[in-house]
N, C-alpha and C positions, 0 to 999 in steps of 0.2 A: 504494500499501498505504500500512497507518499505521503510526502511529510509535509504539510503545507503551516506556514507559521502562523499563527495564532494573533489576531490587534487588537491593540487596546478599543476599548472602548469609544473612545473618541474617532480612533481612524476607522467604527467599526462604522460609526454614524457619519464619517463624513462621509464615504466611500456611497450612501445612500443617495445623503445630496446629494454631490457632486452627481450621482445615475442620475435624478429627476432632472437636474438643473438642465447639465446635455443635455439626456432624451427631449424639454421642449424649447431648447435652443437649436435642436437638426429638426425636429420637424416643424416647432411655428415659426421658423428661422427662416428654414427654405419658402416656408408658404407667405414670408412675408416679402422675403427676396425678391419670389416671382412677380408680384401688386408691385413693387416701387413703393411699400405706404413708405410715407417717413416717420419719420422718429423709431425704428424699426430697432433700434441698439439699448434709447428705453425702456420701449417695450420689450425688452429678453431678459435686458438688467433689474426693471420690477418685478420681474415672476420671478429668480433668483432674490432677491429683495423679501418681497412677502413670502418666500418659501424660509427660508434663511430667519424673518423674525419669528415669523405662526412657529417653528418648533425649537424656539432655544426658551418657548415659554413653557414648554417638557422637558428639552433636552438641553444644560446647563451646563455642559464639557467647556471647560476654556480650550481656544487655539479651533473651536466647532469648522468656526463660519471661514477661516480661509487656508485652512484642508480641503473643507468642501474645493472652495476656491478653484485651489489648487487641482483637485480628483478633474470637476468639470472641465479646469481646460485642460489640460493633459488628452480626456476626450475627445475636446472637439475637432483632436485631430479627424473622427469617424467625420465629419462634415463634409458634405459637396465641393464645397465652396476650397477653390488655390490659396488666398490666402486665410489664415491661419494667426501668427506671431502675434498679431495683432490683438485679433481676436480674446488672444490664450493671456495675454497679456493685459488688457481693458480688465477680466475675471478675474484674475489674480488683483486685480489693484483695489477694486472692488470690493472680492472678495475683504481685502484685508486690509481697506476704511473701517470698513465694518466691525469688526473686530477688532480695532484697535478704539473708537468712540465706546464702543462695548465696554473696554478694558475700564479705560478712561473715567466713565459715565458711567457702571452700570448699565444689568440687564432691565432696564426702565425708558419710561418713552422718549426722557433728552437723548438718552445713546444710543436709541434705534431710528429715533430722526436723524441728529448729527451725523448717524452714520450712513444712513440711507440719503439723506442731501451731498454728500461730500463721493460716498461713489455715484452717484449721476452725474454728478460734477467732475468726476475723474472724466467723462466719456469728452465734455468739449476740450476737458484740459487735454484728452492723448492727440488727438482732430493740430491741435493747432499744432502741437510736440511733430506729428506725422510730418504734418505740412512741413513747419522748417524744417524738420530732415529731409523730409523728400527735396528740398528748394529750396533749402538756401537760407539764407538773410531777406536773399536780393524779394521774396514769396511778402517778409513786410514790410519793406519797402514798394513795391504796386500797392497791396492792402493802402497804407496810407497815401500816395498816388490817386487810389482810386476814393478816399474817401475824400477829398481837399475838392477832386474835380468835383466831386456833391456836394463840399460846401458851395463852391464858386459857382452851382450852376444854383440852389439852390436860394440862397444866398443868405445863408446859416452865418450869426454870429461867436459860435462857441466851438472848439474842436472835440468834435463823433468821435477822436480814432475808438474810443474804453466804449462809446454809447452799442454797437453793434457785440461787440464781446457780453455785455453786461444782460443786452435784454434776454438771448440765447440761453448766461447763465440761468437769471432768472427762470426760464422754461424749466430749466434742467435740474435747476435744485427743488421747483412745485414737483415735476415727478420724484423728484427722491424723496416728499415730503409723503405725499399721496401715495407711496408704495407703505410709506411704514405705517402709512394710517390702518392701510386693507392688513400688510400684516398684522396690526394687533389688535382691528378685530373680526380677524379670520380664526389664529387664539383666541382671543374669548368667544367667538360662538361657537368650535368646538370641542374647548373648554366645559359650554353649557352640553355634550353628548346632542347637538347637531349633528346626526346620519345624514349623510349625502348619499351614501353608496347607494349604484343603480339612476339617482337622478341624471346622469348625462351617460350618454351611452362609448361604449370601450372600440376599438379601433377594431379592426382587423387582424390576429398576430401576423407580423413583421418579421422578416427577414431583413438581418442586417452583419453592416461589412462594414471593416472594421480597413481604412482608403488606404494606409498602410503595406506596401509592398515588402510582405515576410521576406521578398529575392530579393530588396534591395538590396546593394555591392557598400553597407555602408562604410565611412571610412573614416576617422579618427584625421586623416590627412586632408583632405579635400575639405572637411569641417575646418580645418587652422588655416591650408592658404585661403578657400571663398571666404574667413577673418579678414585676412593680411590683404588680399585682393579687391577688396569693399573699401577699408582704409583708404587704402596707397592711390583706387579710382577720386575718391575723396580731392585727397592733394593734387593729383594733376588736374584734376577739373576747372578748382581754386588758383593752382601757382601755376599752367604748362599752358602753354601757345592751342590753338586750337587744334592745330596740323596733331597735334598728340596725343593729345583725352581724347579724341573723338575715336578712332581704331581702335586707345588703347578699352573705351569700357564698349565697342561693339564685340569686338575679340572676347569681352571678359564678360558679356553677356549672353552670345552666342556658348560660349561653354558652357558656361548655369542653364540653359536653357536646353543644351545636346543632351545633361549628367541629368539635369531634373525636367521630366516634361509639365510636371503639375504648373513649374513656374512663365513657361508662353502663356497659363489662360489671362493673367491680366494682362501684359501685351496685347493683347489677339483683343481684347476686346474697345468697342468705338468708342466710351466715355475716354479713357484714357487717351484717343489720336485727339479728342475734345478738348481736351485740357492742353493736353500737348501743345494744338494753336491757337485754341484760346491764351496762353501764359506767354507762350512767343512774339506775341502780334504785343498782347496789353505792355511786356517788358517794351517790344522798338519803341514802341508808343511812349508813355507813360516816363520811362528812363531816359528815353535822350531826350524829348522834349516842355510835356509836363512839369517840371520844374527841373526849369530853367535851367540846365544845365545844355553846353556848347556841343556833346556828343555828335559822332553821328547815327545815321539810322538805325550804321549798321554795329553801334556796339553796344544798341536795348538790344536788336536782335541776338546779339551770337550772344546777351546774357541771357536770355529765352534759351537760346538752347541748351546753355548749365545749368540749367534749372532744370531743362524738360526728360535731358540726359541723367544728372543727379537726379530724378527721383526713379526713370527706371533699375541703373543702376541699385537702389537698395529697395525696390521693388521686387527685382528677380535675384539679387542677394538674400536678401528678408525670407523669402522662400526656397532656399538653397541650406540657409541657416538654422530654419526650423525643422526641411529636413532632414537633416544632420541630427542632429539634437535631437531626434529620436530614436540614433542610435542604443541599439541594445546593451551592449559596452559602455556607454553612460547609465542607464537604469542597474545595471549589475552595479557601476561605481556609488551611484545614493543608495541601491540598499545599507551600504556599509555604511553613509552618511548620516548623519543626525534625521535626516527623512528613511529609517530603514527603513522604514510601516509602508511608504509609500509605495512598492511595486505591491506589495500583496494586497493593501487599501483595492492598486486598479481593476488588479485580478475580479477583486468581489463586486466591484462598478462596472466591470465590462460585464459578468455574468448576471449582472441586476436589471443594465441597460434594455434585455430583450423581454423583459416580464413588465420593467414598467411604462415603453414602448404599446406590448401587447394590451396595456388596459388604461393606455390613452384612451381619450376621443379623437376624432380627425381636428383637425387646424380650423375647420368652419364651424367647429364647436364653443373651440377655443374662447373665437373670437364672440359668440353668443353670450355665451352661460362660462364666462372668465373668472365665475366667485366655484361655484359649481366646480371644474374644474381642479381650479387650485383648489380646494375643500376638498377633494379627491385622492389628489396631491399626497399633501398633507396627511390623510389620515393612509396613504401604506406606507408613510417610512413608521409605520412604530409593528404593526404586522412581520416588512421588512427587517428590521432589526429585530425582533425577535427570534425571526427563523434562522435569521444567520447564526447570531447571540449560540443560536442550538450546535448548526453544524460548525462553529468554533470548540468546542469542546467534544473532551470526547468522550460518545453514548455507553451510559452508566447504566449496571446491574447489579441490582443491591438484593443480597439472601438475607431477611435478617426475623429477630426471633427470641427469645426468653433468651436466658443460661442457659447452660443443657442442653438446649429445647435440640439442638441436632446441625444448626447452624455448618461443620464445615463436612459431617457427613453427609451433606445438603451440595456441598459447595467441591468435593471428590465426586461424587458422583456423576454431576454435571460436569466436570473435566474427562473424566473416563469418557465421555459420551462424547463431547467435543473432540476428544484425541480421536477416538473415530474417525471422522473430517477433513484426516491431514492439515488441520491447522498448527500455525506455529504457536504458542503459545508459552508464557514465562510466568514470572512473579513464585508463589507461593501459598499454600499452605497450613494452618498450627494445629494439627494435636494436642486431644489433649494426655497428656498422661498422669492415668492410674495406679495407685499401689495400693491396697485392702480398700479396696471403693472406696478411697480420697486419694482428691487431686493433687500431687504432687508439683507441676506444673505443666508450659507447651513444649513442644520442637515445633525448628522448621523446614517446612522438606517443599525443593526447589525443584519446580514442577520440569523445570525443562534431565536437570541429572535425578530424579531424585534419591536427590541427599537429601540426607538426613542429620536437624543441628539443632544442640540444646538449645535453649531460649531462653525460657520463663522455671525460673524454679523457685519453691517456698525461701521466704530468709529465716539464715539459721544466726542467731547468738545476735539478733538488733542490727542488721545491718543497714544502714542509712541510707536513700534513693530508693533506684525501682521505681516500679506502679506498684501501689496499693499493693501486700504483705509478699508479691513475687521480687525475684532481685531478676535484673537483666542483663542477659550475656553479653556483653559490651563488640566481642569478636562475628559471632555472630551478625548484633544489629548492624555493623559497618557489611557481613556479608549480604543481610540482606538485603540494605538500597544500592552494596555494587549491580544485585539481582534488580532493582529498580530506576539504575540510573536510566537515559537517553542514548547511550553506547546499544545496551544492552538487549532496549527497549526500546529501539530501532523499528526493528521488522517484522516486528508482532505483528498475530492477529488479534492477539486473548492478553490479555494482565489479567490475574487473579493475586490481589490481595485480602489475606484472609485476616479478621477482626480489627477491623480499624476504632479502637476506640477508645478512650479519656487521656491517652497520653499524645495521641494526637489532638482532642483540641487543646491540650495545653503546646502545641508548635513543637513538638516532641516527633519519637518512633517517623514514624512510615510519612508523618504532617507532609512536608517539603518531597517527601519525590510519589505523593499524589497528586501537589500542585502544578507540579513540572507534566504527570506523565494525563491531566487534565485538560492539557494546554496541543495536547494532541489528538485532531481529530480521526486522524487517520484509526486509533485504537480502539481496539469494546477494554473498557474494567467492566472484573466482576470482583465486587465488594461484599463481605461480609463485617455489618454490625447489629448490635444489639437493636432491640426494640426502644428501648427507653432511651436513646440517646443517638436515635439515627433523629430528628429533625434539628439536635444542636449540629449534628455533621454535614450534614446538607445547605444550612443556613452556615457555618465555619468554614467550608473550601469553596461558595457557592455555588454546587450543583445543583443545575437545572433538568431538568425533566427526564429526571430516573427512571429505570424500570424497576420495581419493585416485592419482591417474588417473598413471602413468608413463611416460612418451612412447615407450619400448621394449617396454610389451605390452602396455597400450590402444590402443586404434581409438576417432575421435571423435568419432561419433557415437552410444560410448554414454556419452558426458562432457555431447556431447548433453541425449541423453533423459533425463540421470538429474540433471538441471541442470533443465532444461523441468519435470520432472513435478514438483520443486520447488516452481518459483514458481507454476503455476497447480495446485499444490494448496493452498496459504497464500491466494492470490487468493479461492481459493472454501471457506476457513476460517472462518464463522461463530462468534459467539458463545456457548455453550450456551445456552437462553430458559430459566427457571425457572419451570415454571409450578406448578399447584397440588398444595399436601405432600400427601401418602393414605402414611399409618399406618396 
């Protein structure tokens, strides 16, 4: 069986939120893009903010927002768009700004409203930054000259340089405040037990495709060279004559397009060439004429060409860098860093995505009944979290009963039945040692070798320590821990631990071994626990959904069948295949 890394609760929840946010980006984003809806980026950001704020009322994990944004950003690679790096940065920054605001002001109205306003304002900020990156400082000069021209024509007596930006900023802030209010209202509605399941029609199940080519020849060298080429071309465009930077730019773009086919999509769009012509003409007219300069018209034309070539290099270069950053080697590096849980969280998020999409209504219903759809998404989070949490823990089968009622005998009989199925079984059981009708103590019998060692014996001469009236054989205890270690349990189907008791409740005995084994979803654990401390053990080790068999009520065949069904079901389970996305 495969051993999967177990996620912390915050990464597990982030994988669910990130998958739902990504699903809305993929489905609704494509719909809005095809209709060319204005402010579509704001609508998609609002969905993410509403989702996170609504869930924040029940999930209070620190750092949940930025983790969700990071997972959504990476999953954005499944979008059919050729432009991914910019939206990915935007999603991460929006989630990070909300996270920072909530940390500063708390999980209250002030934190949510400030965070949403900042997150939505980032869309405008990033657009301005993008224009400056694409076209350089000359775009600011063109913008200033256009506004100067407007002032002259409208006979305005005040500087309107910042007016359009401030108006847009106000609109974006209002978007953010609306999203925060909607998120708070949604959370309160759900807290009021308003069940909306079934009020919207789910989509037909769809197949999803990861647009990344698993056979693409990723190369760290290409990543480094592409970055260096991007920087070098920027310098040449700004510092060298036109007969140098144009051939160099064309050559670099050609190399990128030949390796990264998706990079050509943006350059093939009419919008890019419309901007190319408009920017070139505006620079020729405005920079050479309206500012009172004596420069020739051709000087402005060259500046326009510089801006457009710079934009083309940035667009194609960022596409190239974005592709290479998906290199599995980089993801493996992240797995060893502070983000070591990110790859496993992404794996679960990609598993969740088909379920999310299959249960979403179509994009038209998104538009007609946005509140109902958002409530449906939020209601899904708790169900999915519980399901994944159960998968994250080893399945546990508990044999319980009173003292001397036959738990170990039941366990030994079950062990013999499981051995007949050719399963790999580890662990031990602890038979009672009797003499003249009295209990002298307990031995440990290791399942793999049938080796028996003395473990507990009645104390002699008031020896301190041990457990109750028994002293512990320290050497046997250490051998038992070795048997339960990660190395010895790695390839097992079943691990047996007989008699989890008060010693483990105190954090001693097999306590640490049990905690480690519970974090191995590929294992099946069989434990024996006295009935009077059963609930204490379940609470102490946070054992979820165990299968419990009482030796006085259950028969061995039922326990055997349940365990075997669980084992073979896990072996047959395959990870979901992500195929072509149908919108």
